[in-house]
Each structure stands twice: as C-alpha cells, then as structure tokens.
N, C-alpha and C positions, 0 to 999 in steps of 0.2 A: 241459413235455410238449407233444406235438402237439395241434392244435386241429381235429379233424374237424368236418364240418358239424353244426350243431345239429339236434336232432330236429325234425320237422315239428310245427307247433302243432296242438293237439287241437281238433277241431270239436265244440263242446259239443252240437251237434244230434245227434251220433251216440250220445250217452249217454242212458240212460233218465231220465225226469223225476225220479224219486226220487234218482238218483245226482247229477244236476245240483243239486238242492236241498241235498244233503249237502255237495257241493263248495263251494257258495256259503256255507253255514254255516261251513265250515272257513276259507274266505277271509276272512270277517268276523272270526273269532277271530285269524287271523294279522295282520290289519290293526290290531287293537286293542292290540298290544304290539310293542315293539322289543327286549324282553329276550330274549337269545339262548337262554337255557335254556328259557323258556316257548315260544319258537318251535319249538325242537327237540322238546319234549314234545308240542306240539300236532300237529306233522307225524307223529311216530311213532305217537301214539294214533290219528290219523285213518287212517293207512295200515293199521294193524292192524284197526281196526273196519270201515272201508269195504270192505276186501278179505276180511273174515272169516278173518283169519290168526291164527296163534298169537303171532308175534313180528314186530317191525319194528325196524330200526336205520337211523340216518342217519350215514353217513360224510361228514365234511367234508373238503374238499380243501385240503391245505397246499402251496401252490405252491412255497414256498421249499425245503421238504424233498422235494417231489414224492411226497407220501404221502397216503393216506387215513386218517383217524382218527375214532374215535367216542368220545364221553363218556357217551352215554345209550343204553341198549339194554334192551328188555324181557327180564327174566329173567337178565341177565348181571351187572348192577351190584349184585345182591343179595349177592355174595360179595366179601369184602375183596380189593382188588388186581385185580379183574376188570372194573372199570368203564371202563378205558381200553384201546383196541385201536388199534394203528398197523400199517399194511401199506403196501408199495410201491404206487404208483398203478396199476401194471400187473399186479398179482397177484390171483389168484382171480377169482371171479365179479364182485365189485364192481369190480376193476381192469379186467375186460373191458368192463363197462358204461362206465366212465370213459374208456377208450381209444377205444371205438367210438362213444360218445355215442348208443348205441342201447339199447333195453330188452332185457334178457337174461332169457328165460323158461326155467327149468330144471325139467322135471317130476320128474327123479330126480337129486338132488344127487350121490350117491355114484357114479353112472354117468358123471359129467362129470369129466374129468381136470383141469379148471380149479378145481374145488372145493377149498378149503383146509380140511382136516379138523381143524386144530389147535384151533380154538375149541371144537368139539364134544368133542374129547378132553379139553380143560381143564375144561369145564363139565359134562360128562355129558349134554349135550343131543343129540338126534338130529334132524338136518336132513333133511327129505324133499324138499320142493319149494322153489324160490327164484324170486323175481321181483326183479331188480335194475334200478333206474330211475336214469339219469343226471339230475342236477339242474343245469340250465344256465340262467344268467340272461339277461335281455333283450339283453345285449351279446354273447352267445355264449360267455361265460366259464364254465368248469366250477366249480361251487360245491361239489359233492359227489355222493354216490351214496346213494340210498335202497334198502334191501334188506328185503324182506318174506319171511317164512319160513312154510311149512307151512299152506297154505290148507285150511280145513276142507272135507272132502268130496272132496278130490283136487287135482290140479295147477291152477295158474292158467291161465285161459283168455283169449281175445282181449278179452272185455269187461273183465276185470280189468286188462289192459294199458292199455286206453283210460282207465279210471278212474284208474289210477296216473299216467298221463301228464298227465291234467288236474290232479291234485293237485301233481305235480312242478313244473309251470309256476308255480304259486302259491308253493310252498315255496322254490324257488330264489331268487326275489326277496326273500322275507321273511328267508331265511337270510343273504343278502348284506347286507341292510339291518341286521340284528341284529349281524353280525360287524363291520361298519364302525363302528357305534355303540359296541360293546363295546371295540374297539381304540382309538377316540377317548377313551373314558372312562379306559381304562388309561393312555394317554399323559398325560392330564390329572392323574391320580393321581400318576404318576411325577414330573411337573413340580412338583406341589405338594410332594412329598416332597423333591425336590432343592432347591427353594427354601428349604424349612425347614432342610435340612442346611446350605445355604450361609449362611443367617442365623445359625445356631448357630456355625458355624465362624468367620465374620467377627466376630461379637460377642465371641468369645474372644480375639481379637488385641487388643493394647493400643491404645485410642483416644487416650489422652493419654500423651505421652512425657515423661520427666523432662527438666528443663532446668537442670542444675547449673551454677554459675558457671564460666566458662572452657571450656564444652563445648557443642556443638550436635549434634543427632542427627535423622535422618529414617529412617522405616521404613514399608514398605507392601508389600502383596501383592495381586496380581491373578490370579485363577484363569483358566485357559483354558476351563474348563467351569463349570457351576454350583458345583461343589466342586473345590478344588485340592489337589494333592499336596504343596504347599509349606506351611510354617508359619514364623512368626517370633515373637520375643518380645524385649522390652526390660524387664528387671527391676531396679528401683532397690533398693539395699541400704544400710542404715545399721547399722554394727557387726554385720554378718552377718544382720540380719533384713530381710525384705521390707517396704518402706514404700510409701506412696502416691506416685504420680508427682510430685505437687506438694510433697512433703515433702523436707527436706534429706537428701541421701544422700552417701555417701563411696565407693560402688562401683556399677557397673552390670554386669549379666550379659546378654549378647546371644546370641541363637540364630537361626540360619537353617537350616531343615531341608527336605529335598527327598526325598520318597518316589518310588520308581519308578512311572512312569505318572502319570495324573491322573484325577480323578473321586472318587467316594465312597470306594472302597477305599483309594486312596492318601491321601486326606484323613484317614482314620482312623489310618493309620500315622504320618503327620507329626504329627497332634495328640496321639498317644500319646507321642511323643518330647517334645513341649512340656510335657505334663502331668507326665511323670516328672522333667523339669528343675525345674519349679515345686515338686514334692513334695520333691525332694532339697534344694532351697534352703531350704524351710521347715524341714527337719530339720537344717539347717546342715551339710550334707555338703560336702566338698571337691569341686572340679570333676572330678578324675580318678575319684573314686568314683561320681559321678553318671553320667559317660559310660560307665563300665564296667557299672554296673547297668542302665542303659538298653539297652546292647548285649545283655546277657544276656537281658533280658526280650523284646526284639524277636526274638532268635534263637528263643525259645520260641514266640512268637506268629505270626510271619510265615510264610507258605507258601514253599516252595522257589522261588528266583528273585526274591523280593521283598526289598528292603532300603531303608534310609534313609541318605542322606548328610546330614551335619550339621556346622555350624560353631558351636562354643561359644567365647565369649570373656568373660573376667572383667576388667573395666577398673577399675583403681585410680585414682580421679579426682585425688587429690592429687599422686601421683608421675607419672602418665601411663603406668604399667606396664600392659601388656595381656598376660594369659595366654591364649593361643589354642590350641584343640584342634580340628583339622580332621579329621573322620572321613569321608574320601572326598569332602569338599565343597571346591570350589575353582573358579576361582582367587579367593582373597581378596587384595586389593591394598592395600598400604601406600604411600601417596604421601608422599614426604618433601619438604617445602616448601623446606628449606634447600639441598638439592642438586638439586631439581627432577627427581627420578627416582622409579622405582617398585621396590618389593620385593614379590615374590609369596610370600606365606606358604606354607610347605610343608604338604603333606598328612601329618598325623602318624599317622593310623590308617586301617585299612580301613573301608568303610561299615558301619554298624550293622545287625545282623541277619544277618551272613554268617559270622563266626568266633565260635563259641559260647564259646570260652575267655575268661578275663578279659583285657581289653585292657591292655597295659602303660601305666603312667602317663606317657605321653609328651605333651609340649606344647611350644609355641614361645612365647618371651617377646620382646616388642618394647617400645620406649618411644616413645610419641607425643609429639612436640615441638609447640610452638605453630605452627599453620599446616598440620600434618600431617592427612591424611585416611586413614580406613580404609573400604574399599569392599567389601561382600560382596553379590554378585548371584548368583542361581541361573542355571542354564544356559538358562532361558527367555529370558534376555537374550543370552548369548554365542552361542547356537545359532540365533537368529532369522535366517531366510533373507531375503535381498533378492530383487529381481526376477529376477536371474540364478541364483538358488540358492546364492549365496555367503553364508556365515555372517558375523555381525557380529564375533565373536571379541574376544579380549582387547586387541589393538592399538588397535582403534577405541574401546574403552572407555577405555583410558589416554589417548588423544588428547582425548576429550571431557572427562575429569576434569581434565587439564592446562589445557585452554582455559577451564574454569569453576572453577578452583581457588579463586578469591576469593569465590565465592558461598557462601551458607549451604547446608547439606546438603539442605534441602527444595527450594531452587531448583535445586541440582545434580541431584537426583532427577527433578524435573520436566523438566529439560533432557534427561536420559537417556531418559525416557519419550517425549518429543517426538522424539528421534532414532530411537527404535524405530518410532514411527508412520511417520516419513518413510522409514526403511530398508525397512519391510515394505509401504510404500505403502497404509497403512490396512487391510491384511488382518488378520483376527482372529489373535490369538496362538495358535501351535501348541502351546505349553507354558506352564505357569504361570510367572509372573514375580514374584519376591520380592526385596526389597532392604533392606539396612541400610547407611546411610552415617553415619559418626561423624567429627566434626572437633574438634580441640583448638584453641581460639582464644586461650587465655591460660594 
C-alpha cells in the first residue's frame, strides 16, 4: 500500500503532567516484555483506561495480504469465533487511518459513511464515537491501527488525540519488536520440527546394505529440502522372510519411490509406500499383491493431484532373475555388459494413488548376467539443469555408466553425484535425488 508521510511526533510538553506520568508507566511496561500477546494487551488496556473509553482494539497490519487484523479486542473475544477480525487495509475507519496515517476522530460513528457496521451487527454492541490512531514505527512503516470506542462523557477531544498519539509512538515500536521476535521463534520451531522429521526419515532408510556373494549394491537418497519426497529400500530375504543385512539371503527386494513435490507432505507419501512394502513382505505377500494394495491405500489417502511413482524389484540372487514392476517410475536402465548396450525397462503401471481400481498383475522380467548393471535414479538426476537450462537426461546417464562400468556400484554412484555437482555448477538440487545401483559380478 502507499506510504503517506508519518504523523508528526508528539511534544510531551503539550500533555498534562499526570498524562505524561501515565504514558511513562505504560512505556516501562512495554519495555519489560517482547511477548506479542502481552504487548497487545498492554496497549489495549492503556488506550481504554487513559482515554476513559469503553473498548479498545489494535489492528495489526499484514503487508503481504494488505489487510488489518485483530486478535485481541475488549468485549469481542468473549464469544466463540469472534476473536479474529480481518478487513482490507483501506476499509472503514481503521482503513482510513491506515491510508492517511492521520488520527481519525469520529464523534458519531453511524453518521460517517466510512463506518463498517458489520461488527456491531454481529456482536450486538453499539458504537457511538471512534478514535482511530495509526501505529507507525521509527522507520515510517505502518505497524497497525489502534481504535478506541465510546469515550465516557461524550466524543473524543483534542487532548485525547494528543494522549493517544503519545501512546501510539511507543506502541508501534513495541509491536514491531514483538512481531519480529515472534516470527523468529516460529521459524526456529519450524526448523526444529523439520530437522526432527528429516532425522526420522533418514534413519528409516537402510544404513547397512546386504552383500551377498556375486552381487554388489549401492543406494542413497539426498533430499532437496530438509525432508524429501523420495524413499528407497533394500530388503534382504531368505526363504521369503526378512533377514538382517549381514545375514545370508537368497533374494533382495528393491524400492525407489518418488512422491509429487518435495518437503514434509511428499515425504509422508513416499514413506507410506515404503512402510506398506515392508508390511507386505513380512506377511509374505507376492509383489503384485503388495503393489495393488499400496495403490488402493494411496488412492484413499492422497488428495487430488497427488501421487507416488515407484519401482519395485524382486531379485533372485541364485538365478539373476529380476521381477520388475514400475508404477510410473522411470527410466530404469539395464546395462548389458556382454553387448555393451542399454535396455530401458518399461513402465508397467500408472503412478500409485491415481487409479483406484486394482492394478493388473503386470511386471517385467529380466536376467542379470555377470557384469550387468541395474540403475534406478529418480528424476532429480535426469531433470537437473545445467548452466544453460539444459537437462541432464538419460543419454548422459548412459554415457557415465558405460565409462564407469567396471567400478563397483558405490564408486559408480559417487561418480554420478560428482557429475551432478559439475553439471549444476554446485547449485543446490532443485529436486530430491535417490538412487539404487545393482551389479552382478559373478
């Protein structure tokens, strides 16, 4: 909104001695606390008592919404749902004071066309006289508007305006300080909550990976924010039961999941898919049943427009058979060492959380031969943009895998991440990056 000149500072010498003493007492109380609620209460009580009025309200200014809002008001917050009032910054008497940055003195509220009668109609209160005082900080910024109603004995006079202006100068600075401190504390609380959520999410991913004879695997996830919308898992099985990573196993189940967006909401969706996979495996369910039930649950839980793409794979370690189910997730690359080429595994199903019907039991089967690689990366890799806005894409990934094909998966993944850093010139990732690389070595 526009910024008219700030009101002239009040000359304390123009005020009666008892009024000056009261203002100084209020100033001391305002200086003793930075708690916004206490500051508001102190200002409101002081306005009411010093001006011998029935009620007082402080509207704070929300610059982002260009609105005035109040959370505390004498006689209004007593009824449920009536403690919060929001109005455009140019509306009503308070809006006039905010726009002009001048005190507005209305001896008869209902005779002034600017008066908004909605609050009176809603609360049953009768407003007679109004004194609206703009609250402007020392930098000339609008902090809010104080509004005092119904002076005892008649309308507000010039001495009341002087007294209100003196209090407003103190109140504006105290309110600005309180709001800044409250916003900082809110950000700190949010940061702590996000860090706790990140810690929980990261600790749920496998820290130790199985190392069965003849196989090597690497898996990692890096969120773009504190919490990521990707999830991954590597689950070792022996005779259909989940075992510890260092135990002998005859199968592994792999998961890469990518929920729309990133942040806490997406993290919850991706982690839900991982949890349902683990539960299904513990109940010894086949892969197609796990995928179908996961999809049905996500369709019930996710809001419109949200979904999870996922790649599930069951690896039979003795034969090299891989049963792959890609629900909207791709590309998943099969590098064949013998022919030095790539096969892109097909997308078998739509993303989970979109089609509520049972998904058909479709899957892709491949055989990993010695020297073959299976590379599953989320789009945080493929869609990473270089300096000119060009995306990394599948071709560059294939070239990197081919040039590092003789490395173990961990070294290959490190090379991939180093290529990302160089491609993006060290810029932070715009999307979560999650990867599983599996290699058969014998």
